[in-house]
C-alpha positions as CSV (number, residue, x, y, z in Angstrom):
1,M,31.8,58.2,182.5
2,T,31.7,58.0,186.1
3,N,34.6,59.9,187.8
4,T,37.0,58.4,190.2
5,Q,35.5,59.8,193.2
6,S,32.2,58.3,192.6
7,L,33.7,55.0,192.1
8,G,34.8,55.1,195.7
9,T,38.7,55.7,195.5
10,I,40.9,57.0,198.3
11,E,44.2,58.2,196.6
12,A,47.8,58.1,198.5
13,T,51.1,59.5,197.0
14,N,52.3,58.4,193.9
15,P,53.5,56.0,192.9
16,V,50.9,53.8,194.9
17,L,47.5,54.9,195.2
18,A,45.6,52.6,197.4
19,V,41.7,52.2,196.6
20,A,38.9,51.4,199.1
21,P,37.0,48.4,198.6
22,L,33.8,48.6,196.6
23,K,30.9,48.1,199.0
24,E,29.5,45.0,197.1
25,E,33.1,43.6,197.3
26,T,33.0,43.3,201.1
27,E,32.6,39.3,201.2
28,M,35.0,38.6,198.8
29,L,37.8,40.7,200.7
30,R,37.0,38.4,203.5
31,A,38.3,35.5,201.5
32,T,41.5,36.9,200.4
33,D,43.9,39.7,201.4
34,K,45.8,39.6,198.2
35,I,45.5,42.7,195.9
36,T,44.5,43.6,192.6
37,A,47.5,45.7,191.0
38,L,46.0,48.2,188.4
39,Y,49.1,49.4,186.8
40,C,49.0,52.9,185.1
41,R,51.6,54.6,182.7
42,L,51.8,57.5,180.4
43,S,54.9,58.8,178.8
44,V,56.2,61.9,177.4
45,E,56.2,60.3,173.9
46,D,52.4,59.1,173.9
47,L,51.3,62.6,174.6
48,K,53.3,63.8,171.6
49,E,52.3,61.1,169.1
50,D,48.8,61.9,170.4
51,K,49.1,65.6,169.9
52,K,50.7,65.0,166.5
53,G,47.8,62.9,165.1
54,G,45.5,66.0,165.8
55,K,43.9,64.6,168.8
56,E,44.7,64.1,172.6
57,D,43.7,60.4,173.3
58,E,42.1,60.9,176.4
59,S,42.1,57.0,177.3
60,N,45.6,57.1,177.6
61,S,45.7,59.8,180.1
62,I,46.5,58.6,184.0
63,Q,43.1,59.7,185.2
64,N,41.2,58.0,182.4
65,Q,43.2,54.5,182.8
66,K,42.3,54.7,186.5
67,M,38.5,54.9,185.5
68,I,38.9,52.4,183.1
69,L,41.0,49.8,185.4
70,L,38.8,50.6,188.4
71,Q,35.6,50.1,186.3
72,Y,37.0,46.7,185.3
73,A,37.8,45.7,188.7
74,K,34.3,46.3,190.1
75,E,32.5,44.9,187.0
76,H,34.4,41.6,187.3
77,R,34.5,41.6,191.2
78,F,38.3,41.5,191.9
79,P,39.4,42.2,195.4
80,N,41.5,45.0,196.9
81,P,42.2,47.1,193.6
82,T,45.4,49.2,194.2
83,F,47.1,51.6,191.7
84,F,50.4,51.8,190.6
85,V,51.3,54.7,188.8
86,D,54.3,56.1,186.5
87,D,53.7,59.2,184.9
88,G,56.2,60.4,182.7
89,Y,58.0,57.4,182.0
90,S,59.0,55.6,179.0
91,G,57.9,52.2,178.0
92,T,61.3,51.3,177.1
93,N,62.5,51.8,180.6
94,Y,61.2,49.2,183.1
95,D,63.2,51.1,186.2
96,R,59.8,52.9,187.0
97,P,59.1,53.7,190.7
98,G,55.4,52.6,190.2
99,F,56.4,49.5,188.5
100,Q,59.3,48.4,190.5
101,T,57.2,48.8,193.7
102,M,54.5,46.6,192.0
103,L,57.1,44.0,191.4
104,A,58.3,44.0,195.0
105,E,54.7,43.1,195.6
106,I,54.5,40.7,193.4
107,E,57.5,38.9,194.5
108,A,56.2,39.3,198.0
109,G,53.2,36.9,197.1
110,R,50.7,39.8,197.9
111,V,49.2,40.3,194.4
112,A,46.6,38.0,192.5
113,V,45.8,39.8,189.5
114,C,47.8,42.5,187.6
115,I,45.5,44.7,185.0
116,T,46.6,47.1,182.6
117,K,44.7,48.9,179.9
118,D,46.4,47.2,177.2
119,L,49.8,45.7,176.6
120,S,51.9,48.8,175.6
121,R,51.1,50.0,179.0
122,L,53.0,47.4,180.6
123,G,56.3,48.3,178.5
124,R,57.3,48.6,174.9
125,N,60.1,46.1,175.1
126,S,58.9,42.9,173.4
127,S,61.6,40.6,175.2
128,L,61.0,41.9,178.4
129,T,57.2,42.5,178.4
130,G,57.1,38.6,177.6
131,L,59.5,37.7,180.1
132,Y,57.2,39.4,182.6
133,I,54.0,37.8,181.0
134,N,55.5,34.4,180.3
135,F,57.5,33.6,183.3
136,T,57.5,36.5,186.3
137,F,53.6,36.7,186.4
138,P,53.1,32.7,186.4
139,K,56.0,32.1,188.7
140,Y,54.4,34.1,191.5
141,N,50.6,33.0,190.5
142,V,49.5,36.5,189.1
143,R,46.7,36.6,186.5
144,Y,47.6,39.5,183.9
145,I,45.0,41.0,181.9
146,A,45.4,43.6,179.2
147,I,41.8,44.9,178.6
148,N,41.7,46.7,175.2
149,D,43.9,43.7,173.7
150,H,41.8,41.2,175.3
151,F,44.6,39.2,176.8
152,D,44.1,37.2,180.1
153,T,46.4,34.6,181.2
154,I,43.8,32.3,182.4
155,D,41.2,33.0,179.9
156,P,41.0,30.4,176.8
157,N,38.9,32.7,175.1
158,S,41.4,35.8,175.3
159,T,44.2,36.7,172.9
160,D,46.6,33.8,172.7
161,S,50.2,34.1,173.6
162,D,51.5,34.2,169.8
163,I,49.1,37.1,169.2
164,A,50.2,38.9,172.4
165,G,53.8,38.5,171.1
166,I,53.1,40.0,168.0
167,K,51.5,43.0,169.6
168,N,54.2,43.3,172.0
169,W,56.5,43.6,168.9
170,F,54.4,46.0,167.2
171,N,54.7,47.9,170.6
172,E,58.5,47.7,170.6
173,F,58.4,49.0,166.8
174,F,56.5,51.8,167.8
175,A,58.8,52.8,170.6
176,K,61.6,52.7,168.0
177,D,59.9,54.3,165.6
178,T,59.0,57.3,167.8
179,S,62.7,57.4,169.2
180,R,64.1,57.8,165.8
181,K,61.7,60.5,164.9
182,I,62.4,62.3,168.2
183,R,65.9,61.8,167.2
184,A,65.5,63.2,164.0
185,V,63.8,66.2,165.1
186,N,66.4,67.2,167.8
187,K,69.2,66.6,165.1
188,A,67.7,69.3,162.9
189,K,67.1,71.6,165.6
190,G,70.7,71.0,167.2
191,E,72.3,71.8,163.6
192,R,70.1,75.0,163.6
193,G,71.6,76.2,167.0
194,V,68.5,75.6,168.8
195,P,69.3,74.8,172.4
196,L,68.5,71.3,173.0
197,T,68.6,71.3,176.9
198,T,65.3,71.7,178.6
199,N,67.0,73.0,181.6
200,V,68.6,76.7,181.4
201,P,71.9,76.7,183.2
202,F,72.0,78.6,186.4
203,G,72.6,82.3,185.6
204,Y,70.1,82.3,182.9
205,R,66.4,82.2,182.5
206,K,64.1,81.6,179.4
207,D,63.1,84.7,177.6
208,P,59.6,85.2,178.4
209,E,58.8,86.4,174.7
210,D,61.0,83.6,173.2
211,K,61.4,80.0,175.0
212,M,64.2,79.4,172.7
213,K,66.2,82.2,173.9
214,W,68.0,82.8,177.1
215,V,68.2,86.1,179.3
216,V,71.0,86.8,182.1
217,D,69.4,86.2,185.5
218,E,71.1,88.9,187.3
219,A,71.3,87.4,191.0
220,A,72.2,84.0,189.6
221,A,74.9,85.5,187.3
222,L,76.7,87.3,190.2
223,V,77.3,83.8,191.9
224,V,78.5,82.4,188.6
225,K,80.9,85.3,188.2
226,R,82.1,84.9,191.6
227,I,83.0,81.0,191.4
228,F,85.0,82.1,188.5
229,K,86.7,85.0,190.2
230,L,87.4,82.7,193.5
231,C,89.1,80.0,190.9
232,M,91.0,82.8,189.2
233,E,92.2,83.6,192.7
234,G,93.6,79.8,193.1
235,R,90.6,78.6,195.3
236,G,89.7,74.9,194.2
237,P,86.2,73.4,193.8
238,M,85.9,72.2,197.2
239,Q,87.2,75.5,199.0
240,I,84.6,77.6,196.7
241,A,81.9,75.1,197.9
242,K,82.7,75.5,201.3
243,L,82.7,79.2,201.3
244,L,79.6,79.5,199.4
245,Q,78.1,77.7,201.9
246,A,79.5,79.5,204.8
247,E,78.1,82.7,203.2
248,K,74.4,81.3,202.8
249,V,74.5,81.2,199.3
250,L,71.3,79.5,197.8
251,N,72.8,76.3,195.7
252,P,71.3,76.3,192.0
253,T,68.3,73.9,192.5
254,S,67.6,75.7,195.8
255,Y,67.6,79.1,194.0
256,K,65.5,78.1,191.0
257,R,62.6,76.3,193.1
258,R,62.2,79.5,195.2
259,E,62.1,81.6,192.1
260,G,59.6,79.4,190.5
261,I,61.8,77.8,187.9
262,K,61.5,74.0,187.0
263,S,64.9,72.0,188.1
264,P,65.4,68.2,187.3
265,S,67.5,67.8,190.7
266,P,65.9,67.3,194.0
267,E,66.0,69.7,196.6
268,T,68.8,69.4,199.3
269,A,67.9,69.5,203.1
270,D,69.9,72.1,203.4
271,P,69.2,75.1,200.6
272,Y,72.8,76.5,201.4
273,H,74.6,73.1,200.8
274,W,77.0,73.4,197.8
275,N,78.2,70.2,196.0
276,T,81.9,70.1,194.9
277,N,80.6,68.6,191.6
278,T,78.2,71.3,191.3
279,V,81.0,73.9,191.3
280,V,83.2,71.8,188.9
281,H,80.0,71.7,186.3
282,I,79.6,75.7,186.5
283,L,83.3,76.0,185.9
284,E,83.4,73.8,182.9
285,R,80.5,74.9,181.1
286,R,81.1,76.8,178.0
287,E,77.6,78.2,177.6
288,Y,78.3,81.1,179.9
289,T,80.7,82.4,177.2
290,G,77.7,83.0,175.4
291,C,77.4,80.2,173.1
292,T,75.1,77.1,172.7
293,V,76.5,73.6,172.8
294,N,74.4,70.6,171.1
295,F,75.2,67.0,171.4
296,K,77.3,66.9,174.3
297,T,76.1,63.3,175.0
298,Y,74.5,60.4,173.5
299,T,72.8,57.1,174.4
300,N,73.6,53.9,172.5
301,S,70.0,52.7,172.0
302,I,66.6,53.3,173.3
303,W,67.3,50.6,175.9
304,D,70.4,51.8,176.9
305,K,69.8,55.0,178.7
306,K,73.2,55.7,180.1
307,Q,74.3,59.1,178.9
308,R,77.8,59.1,177.5
309,E,79.9,62.3,176.6
310,T,80.4,63.2,173.0
311,P,83.9,64.1,171.9
312,I,84.4,67.9,171.9
313,E,85.3,67.8,168.4
314,K,81.8,66.4,167.4
315,Q,79.7,68.4,169.5
316,A,77.9,71.3,167.7
317,V,79.1,74.9,169.1
318,F,77.0,78.1,168.1
319,Y,78.6,81.5,169.2
320,N,77.2,84.6,170.4
321,T,73.7,83.1,170.7
322,H,72.9,84.5,174.0
323,P,74.7,87.2,176.3
324,A,77.6,86.3,178.1
325,I,78.2,86.1,181.7
326,I,81.8,85.0,181.6
327,E,84.7,86.4,179.0
328,Q,86.0,83.9,176.8
329,E,89.7,84.8,178.0
330,V,88.5,84.4,181.6
331,F,87.0,80.8,180.8
332,D,89.9,79.8,178.8
333,K,92.2,81.0,181.7
334,V,90.3,79.0,184.3
335,Q,90.3,75.7,182.4
336,Q,94.0,75.9,182.4
337,I,94.3,76.6,186.1
338,R,91.9,73.5,186.6
339,K,94.3,71.7,184.4
340,Q,97.3,72.8,186.8
341,R,95.1,71.8,189.7
342,H,96.8,70.5,192.9
343,R,96.4,68.6,196.2
344,R,96.1,70.6,199.1
345,T,98.8,69.8,201.8
346,K,97.6,67.9,205.1
347,T,97.8,71.3,206.8
348,G,95.0,72.6,204.9
349,K,97.3,75.4,203.6
350,S,98.2,76.2,199.9
351,S,100.3,78.9,198.2
352,L,98.9,81.3,195.6
353,F,101.5,80.2,193.3
354,S,100.6,76.3,193.6
355,G,100.2,74.4,190.3
356,M,102.1,77.5,188.4
357,V,105.7,76.7,189.6
358,Y,107.9,74.3,187.5
359,C,111.5,73.0,187.5
360,A,113.4,74.5,184.7
361,D,115.6,71.9,184.1
362,C,113.2,68.6,184.2
363,G,109.9,70.4,183.6
364,A,108.2,68.8,186.6
365,K,106.1,70.7,188.8
366,M,107.4,71.9,192.3
367,R,105.8,70.9,195.2
368,Y,104.8,73.4,198.1
369,C,106.4,72.2,201.1
370,T,104.9,73.5,204.5
371,T,103.9,72.2,208.2
372,N,101.9,73.5,210.8
373,Y,105.2,74.4,212.7
374,F,106.7,76.5,209.7
375,E,106.6,80.0,210.1
376,K,105.6,81.9,206.7
377,R,109.1,82.6,206.0
378,Q,110.0,78.8,206.1
379,D,107.3,77.6,203.4
380,H,109.0,76.6,200.2
381,F,108.8,74.8,196.9
382,V,111.3,71.7,195.9
383,C,111.1,70.0,192.4
384,A,108.8,67.0,192.4
385,N,111.7,64.8,191.2
386,Y,114.0,65.6,193.8
387,R,114.5,63.0,196.6
388,S,117.6,63.0,198.6
389,N,120.2,60.9,197.2
390,T,117.9,58.9,194.8
391,G,115.9,61.6,192.7
392,S,116.4,62.6,189.1
393,C,116.6,65.8,189.5
394,S,118.2,68.5,192.2
395,A,116.4,70.3,194.7
396,H,115.7,73.6,192.9
397,F,114.5,74.9,196.4
398,I,113.1,78.3,196.7
399,R,111.5,79.9,199.5
400,A,107.8,80.9,199.0
401,V,108.4,84.3,200.3
402,V,111.3,84.9,198.1
403,L,109.4,83.7,195.2
404,E,106.6,86.2,195.6
405,E,108.8,88.9,196.1
406,L,110.6,88.0,192.8
407,V,107.6,87.5,190.7
408,W,105.9,90.7,191.9
409,M,109.1,92.8,190.9
410,H,109.1,91.3,187.8
411,M,105.2,91.9,187.2
412,K,105.5,95.5,188.2
413,A,108.4,96.1,185.9
414,V,106.5,94.6,183.2
415,I,103.4,96.5,183.8
416,F,105.2,99.9,184.1
417,Y,107.0,99.2,180.9
418,V,103.8,97.9,178.9
419,T,102.0,100.8,180.0
420,R,104.5,103.3,179.7
421,Y,106.3,102.3,176.4
422,E,103.5,100.3,174.8
423,K,104.7,101.2,171.0
424,H,108.0,100.1,171.6
425,F,106.8,96.9,173.5
426,R,104.8,96.2,170.8
427,A,107.4,96.7,168.0
428,V,109.9,94.3,169.5
429,M,107.7,91.7,170.6
430,E,105.9,91.5,167.6
431,Q,109.3,91.1,165.7
432,R,110.3,88.4,168.2
433,L,106.8,86.7,168.0
434,R,107.0,86.7,164.3
435,M,110.3,85.3,164.1
436,S,109.8,82.6,166.6
437,S,106.3,81.8,164.9
438,E,107.7,81.6,161.5
439,E,110.3,79.1,162.6
440,A,107.6,76.9,164.6
441,I,105.0,77.2,161.9
442,R,107.7,75.7,159.2
443,S,108.5,72.9,161.7
444,Y,105.2,71.9,162.3
445,K,104.0,72.2,158.5
446,T,107.0,69.8,157.8
447,Q,106.0,67.5,160.4
448,L,102.4,67.7,159.1
449,A,103.0,67.1,155.5
450,Q,105.1,64.0,156.5
451,A,102.3,62.8,159.0
452,E,99.8,63.3,156.0
453,R,101.7,61.5,153.7
454,R,102.4,58.7,156.0
455,L,98.7,58.5,156.4
456,A,97.9,58.1,152.9
457,E,100.5,55.5,152.2
458,L,98.8,53.5,155.0
459,D,95.8,53.6,153.3
460,R,97.4,52.2,150.2
461,L,99.2,49.6,152.3
462,F,96.0,48.2,153.6
463,I,94.3,47.7,150.5
464,R,97.5,45.7,149.2
465,I,97.6,43.3,152.2
466,Y,93.7,42.9,151.8
467,E,94.2,41.9,148.3
468,D,97.3,39.5,149.6
469,N,94.9,37.9,151.9
470,V,92.1,37.3,149.5
471,S,94.4,35.9,146.9
472,G,96.1,33.5,149.7
473,R,99.6,35.3,149.4
474,I,99.5,36.0,153.2
475,T,97.7,34.3,155.9
476,D,94.8,35.3,157.9
477,E,97.0,35.3,160.9
478,R,99.6,37.4,159.3
479,F,96.5,39.8,157.6
480,S,95.5,40.3,161.1
481,L,98.7,41.2,162.7
482,M,99.6,43.6,159.9
483,S,96.2,45.4,159.6
484,K,96.4,45.8,163.4
485,T,99.9,47.7,163.2
486,Y,98.7,49.9,160.6
487,E,95.5,50.7,162.3
488,D,97.5,51.6,165.5
489,E,99.8,53.6,163.6
490,Q,96.8,55.4,161.9
491,A,95.0,56.3,165.1
492,Q,98.6,57.7,166.3
493,L,98.9,59.6,163.3
494,K,95.6,61.3,163.3
495,V,96.3,62.5,166.9
496,D,99.4,63.9,165.7
497,I,97.9,65.8,163.0
498,H,95.1,67.1,165.1
499,R,97.8,68.3,167.4
500,L,100.0,70.0,164.7
501,R,97.2,71.7,163.2
502,Q,95.9,73.1,166.6
503,E,99.9,74.2,167.1
504,I,100.1,75.9,163.8
505,E,96.8,78.0,164.7
506,V,98.3,79.0,168.1
507,Q,101.4,80.3,166.4
508,E,99.1,82.1,163.7
509,R,97.4,83.9,166.5
510,Q,100.4,85.2,168.1
511,I,100.1,89.0,167.1
512,E,96.2,88.9,168.0
513,D,97.5,87.1,171.5
514,L,100.0,90.3,171.9
515,E,97.2,92.9,171.5
516,K,95.2,90.9,174.1
517,F,97.7,90.9,176.6
518,I,98.4,94.6,176.3
519,Q,94.9,95.3,177.1
520,R,95.1,92.9,180.0
521,V,98.2,94.6,181.3
522,H,96.3,98.2,181.0
523,K,93.9,96.6,183.5
524,Y,96.3,96.3,186.3
525,E,98.0,99.9,185.7
526,D,97.4,101.1,189.2
527,L,97.9,97.6,190.8
528,Q,99.6,98.5,194.5
529,E,99.9,94.7,195.4
530,M,100.0,91.3,193.6
531,T,96.7,89.9,194.1
532,P,95.7,86.2,193.1
533,Y,93.5,87.1,190.2
534,A,96.0,89.5,188.6
535,L,98.7,86.6,189.1
536,R,96.5,84.2,187.4
537,E,95.3,86.6,184.8
538,L,98.8,87.5,183.5
539,V,101.4,84.7,184.6
540,K,101.3,81.5,182.9
541,G,103.9,79.7,184.6
542,I,106.8,80.3,186.7
543,Y,110.2,78.5,186.2
544,I,112.9,77.8,188.7
545,E,116.6,77.2,187.9
546,A,119.0,75.2,189.7
547,P,121.0,77.5,192.2
548,D,124.6,78.6,191.3
549,K,127.2,79.0,194.0
550,S,130.2,79.6,191.9
551,S,130.4,83.3,193.2
552,G,130.6,82.1,196.6
553,K,126.9,83.3,197.1
554,R,123.7,81.3,196.3
555,R,121.9,82.7,193.3
556,Q,118.9,81.3,191.7
557,G,117.2,82.2,188.7
558,V,113.6,82.7,188.2
559,R,112.2,82.9,184.6
560,I,108.5,83.9,184.3
561,S,106.3,82.9,181.2
562,Y,103.3,85.4,180.7
563,D,99.8,84.4,179.5
564,L,99.5,84.9,175.6
565,V,102.9,86.0,175.0
566,G,105.5,83.9,176.9
567,F,108.9,85.1,178.0
568,V,109.0,88.9,178.5
569,P,112.8,90.2,178.8
570,V,111.8,93.4,180.6
571,E,115.3,94.2,181.9
572,E,116.6,94.1,178.3
573,L,113.7,95.9,176.8
574,L,114.1,98.9,179.4
575,K,117.9,99.0,178.8
576,Q,117.0,99.8,175.0
577,E,114.3,102.4,176.1
578,T,116.6,104.3,178.2
579,A,119.8,103.9,176.2
C-alpha cells in the first residue's frame, strides 16, 4: 500500500490533521470550500483484543486508517480532506477531542462529507451512534460513509439503516463484552494483591526487573517524608504547598517528567508550583505505609465514566507488598491531625496547640484568639461554646504561653518517669488499662449483643409484615411505612454494630498500645525543648477545666491525654516511686 507521504498529506498537530489537496482535485476545490472529514479512532481495548486473538489488526492502526480514508477520498474525488484523530479513546466515550473538534466543524456548516473506516470507529454506543447518523449529520447536510460496512447515507445501494442499526448494536455489544472481560481480569488481579494502578505513587518507581513491584525512589521519598513531618508539626496542606514552592521543590508531575516517568497529569507552567490537593492526596495515601490498596474507585457502567469512591470497608488491602516510606503510626497520627484540622485566624497566625485543645466540661474545641495588636503573651484559647451572656458554657480561658509552659512541664515529667522507671510505669499502667478495658469491653459486648438480637428480630418482623401485606391483613401504604421504619432502624443498627466492634478491638489492643507508647517516649529521652513534632506524636488532646477562684486565687486545671494510653497520672506515680 502507498504510504501517507506519497499520497500528498501534510500533517498538523493532533487531534486535527490537515491534508493538502490532491493535484487532480484542484478544479473541484474551487467549487466548494467545505471539507471532507476523515475520522480515525483507536482505543486501548481495540489493541488488546487484536493481540488476544493472536494478531495485530493493521487496518485498525491510526496510520493505516489514514491511508484507507485518504485513498478512498482520492478515488471518489472528495475535496479538502482533513483528518480528525483520537488515539487511545474508547468508543463508548464521545467526549473525545478529535470527535468534538469535528462536531464543531459540522455544526459550523464547514463539513460536506464525513468518512470512517467502519461504523465502530465512529462509536460503540448504538443509541448515540444512531443519533449522529440519523439526526445530527442530516441536520447539517453532512454525508456519512463507513467504508468497510458499505454504508453511505445517500447511496441507495449501500447498507440500509436497519442493517446499520444492527451493526451498531453488535458494536455496542462488543464494547460491553470487552469491558466485562477487562473488569473480570482486573478483579482477579486485584484480589491477588497485584496493584491495579498504572501510575505509581510519587515516592516509588516500578521495579525494572518486575513491573508489578514498586521500589523506593529515594529523592522523591525524601519529599514525601518531609510533607508528613510538616503535617506532624502542625502545618496545614496550604502551608506545606507554599513552603515547598518557596523552596523550589519540583512537584510530582514535573519530577516524573524530568526523570522520564510517565504521568497522566499535564505539567504545570511553573514546575515548582504545588497544589493544595496534591499535598492532601499524598497525606491520605495509604500505599506509603507499604500496602497495596485495590478497588478504591468504581464506575456504574461503561457509559458513565465518573469515578466514585468505594467505601473503605469494601476496598482490598494487602500489607507489606513493598517497602514503606511512612511508618504506620506516623500515618495514623497524621490522619488524626487531619480530622482535627482548623481554620487559620485572619492574622495568618496559628498556635502549635490548634485543634488539640478541648473544653473539659462541654467537650467543644477551644478557639485560638489573637490579633495583629496582641503581644505573644496575650494570645489565648477560649471555649467555642462560650459567648458573653448568651453561650452554653463558661469561658475556660487560658493564655497560650501558660498552656505551653504547663504542657511542656507535664511532658518532661512523663518522659523522665517512663525512661527512668519504665518497669514500674508498665506494671501500673497495665493494671489500670486492663481494669478499664475489661469494664469497657463488657459494656460494649452487652450493647453489641442487644444490637445483633434486635437486627435479627427486625428481619423476622419484616417477613411477617410482608406476609400480612400479601394476605391483605395490612394495606400497601401501611406496609410501605412499616418497612421503611424497619429499614431505617436496621441501617442504624449496622452502623452501631460496626462501631462497637471497632471499640472492642481498640480496648483489646490497649496493652500492645502501651508498649508502642513506651518506645515512642524513648525517642525523646534527650528532648530539651518542646517541638511541634514531639507534641503531636505524644499528645492526643488537652482538656481545659473551668477556673477555680474559691481560694481567692485563680487556679485552672489542665488534663493531658497522651496518644495510645490516655491520661497519665505522673504526679501520683512519682509519689509512689519515691515513697
